[in-house]
C-alpha positions as CSV (number, residue, x, y, z in Angstrom):
1,M,3.7,8.5,-16.6
2,N,5.5,11.4,-14.9
3,D,8.7,12.1,-16.7
4,K,10.2,13.6,-13.5
5,T,10.0,10.2,-11.8
6,R,11.2,8.0,-14.6
7,D,14.8,7.7,-13.4
8,K,13.8,6.7,-9.9
9,L,13.7,3.1,-11.2
10,I,17.1,1.6,-11.7
11,V,17.0,-1.8,-13.4
12,A,19.8,-4.1,-12.2
13,L,21.3,-5.9,-15.1
14,D,22.5,-8.8,-13.0
15,L,23.3,-11.0,-15.9
16,P,26.4,-13.1,-16.8
17,D,27.4,-11.6,-20.1
18,L,27.2,-8.7,-22.5
19,S,24.9,-10.3,-25.0
20,Q,22.2,-11.1,-22.4
21,A,22.5,-7.6,-21.0
22,R,22.1,-6.0,-24.4
23,A,19.1,-8.2,-25.1
24,A,17.5,-7.2,-21.8
25,V,18.0,-3.5,-22.5
26,E,16.5,-4.0,-26.0
27,R,13.4,-5.7,-24.5
28,L,12.9,-3.0,-21.9
29,G,13.2,-0.2,-24.5
30,D,11.8,3.2,-23.5
31,S,10.3,1.8,-20.3
32,V,13.6,2.3,-18.4
33,E,16.2,5.0,-18.5
34,F,18.6,4.0,-15.7
35,F,20.5,0.8,-15.6
36,K,22.9,-0.8,-13.0
37,I,25.9,-2.8,-14.1
38,G,27.1,-4.9,-11.2
39,M,30.2,-7.0,-10.6
40,E,29.0,-10.1,-12.4
41,L,28.2,-8.3,-15.6
42,A,31.2,-5.9,-15.3
43,Y,33.6,-8.8,-15.2
44,G,31.7,-10.5,-18.0
45,G,32.4,-7.6,-20.5
46,G,29.8,-5.2,-19.1
47,F,32.1,-2.2,-19.3
48,A,31.5,-2.1,-23.0
49,L,27.8,-1.6,-22.3
50,V,28.5,1.8,-20.7
51,D,29.1,3.4,-24.1
52,D,26.1,1.7,-25.6
53,L,23.8,3.0,-22.8
54,S,25.3,6.5,-22.9
55,R,24.8,6.8,-26.6
56,A,21.2,5.7,-26.2
57,G,20.7,8.5,-23.7
58,K,20.5,6.2,-20.7
59,K,21.9,6.7,-17.2
60,V,24.5,4.2,-15.8
61,F,25.1,3.0,-12.3
62,L,28.4,1.0,-11.8
63,D,27.9,-1.1,-8.7
64,L,31.5,-2.1,-8.1
65,K,31.5,-1.7,-4.3
66,L,35.1,-0.6,-4.2
67,H,37.1,-1.1,-1.0
68,D,40.9,-1.1,-0.8
69,I,43.7,1.1,0.4
70,G,42.9,4.8,0.0
71,H,45.3,5.4,-2.9
72,T,43.8,2.5,-4.9
73,V,40.2,3.6,-4.3
74,E,41.0,7.2,-5.2
75,K,42.6,6.3,-8.5
76,A,40.0,3.7,-9.4
77,T,37.2,6.2,-8.7
78,A,38.9,8.8,-10.9
79,Q,39.0,6.2,-13.7
80,V,35.3,5.5,-13.4
81,A,34.6,9.2,-13.4
82,R,36.2,9.4,-16.9
83,L,33.7,6.8,-18.2
84,G,30.9,9.3,-17.8
85,V,28.7,7.1,-15.6
86,N,26.3,8.6,-13.1
87,F,26.7,6.5,-9.9
88,L,29.5,4.4,-8.4
89,T,29.3,2.4,-5.2
90,V,32.1,2.0,-2.6
91,H,31.9,0.3,0.8
92,A,31.1,2.9,3.5
93,F,34.3,2.7,5.5
94,P,35.8,6.1,6.4
95,Q,39.1,5.8,4.5
96,T,37.3,4.4,1.5
97,L,34.7,7.1,1.5
98,A,37.3,9.9,1.8
99,A,39.4,8.4,-1.0
100,A,36.4,8.1,-3.3
101,A,35.4,11.7,-2.6
102,R,38.9,12.7,-3.7
103,G,38.8,10.6,-6.8
104,S,35.4,11.9,-7.9
105,A,36.2,15.6,-7.2
106,G,35.5,17.9,-10.1
107,S,33.5,15.3,-12.0
108,N,29.8,14.6,-12.4
109,L,30.1,11.1,-10.8
110,K,28.0,10.6,-7.7
111,V,29.6,8.2,-5.2
112,L,27.3,6.1,-3.1
113,G,28.4,4.4,0.1
114,V,27.1,0.9,0.8
115,T,26.1,0.8,4.4
116,V,25.0,-2.8,5.2
117,M,24.1,-5.3,2.5
118,T,20.4,-6.0,2.2
119,S,21.1,-9.7,2.5
120,Y,22.5,-9.2,6.0
121,D,20.6,-9.1,9.3
122,D,21.8,-8.6,12.9
123,S,22.9,-12.3,13.2
124,D,25.0,-12.0,10.1
125,L,26.8,-8.9,11.5
126,A,27.4,-10.7,14.8
127,A,28.9,-13.6,12.9
128,A,31.2,-11.2,11.1
129,G,32.4,-9.8,14.4
130,Y,30.5,-6.5,14.5
131,R,29.3,-5.3,17.9
132,L,26.6,-3.0,16.3
133,N,23.3,-4.2,15.0
134,V,22.1,-3.3,11.5
135,K,20.3,0.0,12.4
136,E,23.3,1.2,14.5
137,L,25.8,0.4,11.9
138,V,23.8,2.0,9.1
139,A,23.4,5.2,11.2
140,L,27.2,5.2,11.9
141,R,28.1,4.8,8.3
142,A,25.5,7.4,7.2
143,R,27.1,10.0,9.5
144,Q,30.6,9.1,8.2
145,A,29.5,9.3,4.6
146,K,28.0,12.7,5.2
147,E,31.2,13.9,6.8
148,A,33.2,12.6,3.8
149,G,31.0,14.7,1.5
150,I,29.9,11.9,-0.8
151,A,26.6,12.1,-2.7
152,G,24.6,9.4,-1.2
153,L,24.0,6.0,0.4
154,I,22.9,2.5,-0.5
155,L,20.7,1.1,2.3
156,S,17.7,-1.2,2.8
157,P,14.1,0.1,2.9
158,E,14.1,-0.6,6.7
159,E,16.6,2.1,7.5
160,L,15.3,4.7,5.1
161,T,13.1,6.8,7.5
162,A,15.7,7.1,10.2
163,T,18.5,7.8,7.7
164,R,16.6,10.5,5.9
165,T,16.1,12.2,9.3
166,L,19.8,11.8,10.0
167,V,21.3,13.1,6.8
168,G,18.6,15.5,5.6
169,K,17.5,16.0,2.0
170,E,20.9,16.7,0.4
171,M,22.1,13.1,0.2
172,L,20.7,10.6,-2.2
173,L,19.2,7.4,-0.7
174,V,19.3,4.5,-3.1
175,T,17.7,1.3,-2.0
176,P,17.9,-2.3,-3.3
177,G,15.7,-4.9,-1.6
178,V,12.6,-3.5,-3.3
179,R,10.1,-6.1,-4.4
180,P,6.6,-5.5,-5.9
181,A,3.8,-7.0,-3.8
182,G,3.8,-10.8,-4.2
183,A,7.3,-11.1,-5.7
184,A,9.8,-13.6,-4.3
185,L,12.3,-12.2,-1.9
186,G,15.2,-14.2,-3.2
187,D,18.3,-13.6,-1.0
188,Q,17.0,-10.3,0.4
189,K,16.1,-10.0,4.1
190,R,15.2,-6.3,4.5
191,V,12.6,-5.4,1.9
192,A,9.7,-3.2,1.0
193,T,7.4,-2.5,-2.0
194,P,8.3,0.4,-4.3
195,A,5.6,2.7,-2.9
196,E,6.7,1.9,0.7
197,A,10.4,2.6,-0.1
198,L,9.6,6.0,-1.7
199,K,7.3,7.1,1.2
200,R,10.2,6.3,3.6
201,G,12.5,8.7,1.7
202,A,14.2,6.7,-1.1
203,D,15.3,8.7,-4.2
204,H,16.0,5.7,-6.4
205,L,14.9,2.0,-6.3
206,V,17.2,-0.8,-7.6
207,I,15.1,-3.7,-9.0
208,G,16.4,-6.6,-11.0
209,R,14.9,-10.1,-10.9
210,P,11.2,-9.1,-10.6
211,I,11.6,-7.3,-14.0
212,L,14.2,-9.3,-15.8
213,T,12.5,-12.7,-15.1
214,A,9.0,-11.5,-15.8
215,S,7.2,-13.0,-18.8
216,D,6.9,-9.4,-20.1
217,P,9.8,-7.4,-18.7
218,R,8.7,-4.2,-20.4
219,E,5.3,-4.3,-18.8
220,A,6.7,-5.3,-15.5
221,A,8.9,-2.2,-15.6
222,R,6.0,0.0,-16.7
223,A,3.9,-1.3,-13.8
224,I,6.6,-0.4,-11.4
225,Q,6.9,3.0,-13.1
226,R,3.2,3.6,-12.6
227,E,3.4,2.7,-8.9
228,I,6.4,5.1,-8.5
229,A,4.4,7.9,-10.3
230,E,1.4,7.3,-8.0
231,A,3.6,7.3,-4.9
232,C,5.3,10.5,-5.9
233,A,2.1,12.3,-6.9
């Protein structure tokens, strides 16, 4: 396995409590070095896991999707930066992006703007009152995120190619909605396999259920790591 590609896989610890998350990390062992702590786990005691993972030499992605008035987002981002985590998500609205950029200034924290949730499609946006379709809204938010000077974006595999062309190589593109061939889609609507997502320009792949619910999670992670290494060769 190519060590240079190992952190491209981010395993989403979408679990209800700290004990289950710690058990999952233990089962995965050295097959994974980057973990995502989302809202469910964070509110179930998951912030304590940040220290555990850091001490074990792992990387941490806090997927909190911050969105509030600018002052609140700025101060919350600064607090997260003090935790020593690697990635933090905020919703990609201009004021929110600018505030998060201020809050992370001078730290090693990389802020990622969530463009359009991978469980949404054009009809979902229309129902929410948006006049733009998914591709148009992702492009708009990508431009705004680049102008705000944040590190990267969260987007589905379907928008990767166009967004990479739009923002260039300097921004990180991190994509959920990645499913190994034959895996159930769950609530995702805009998906791709790991190899497809990487070829379209993804820097990191966020994968949870196909690994965590596998009969052998460590081997499931290793299989994806092999696919990543082959795609990047």
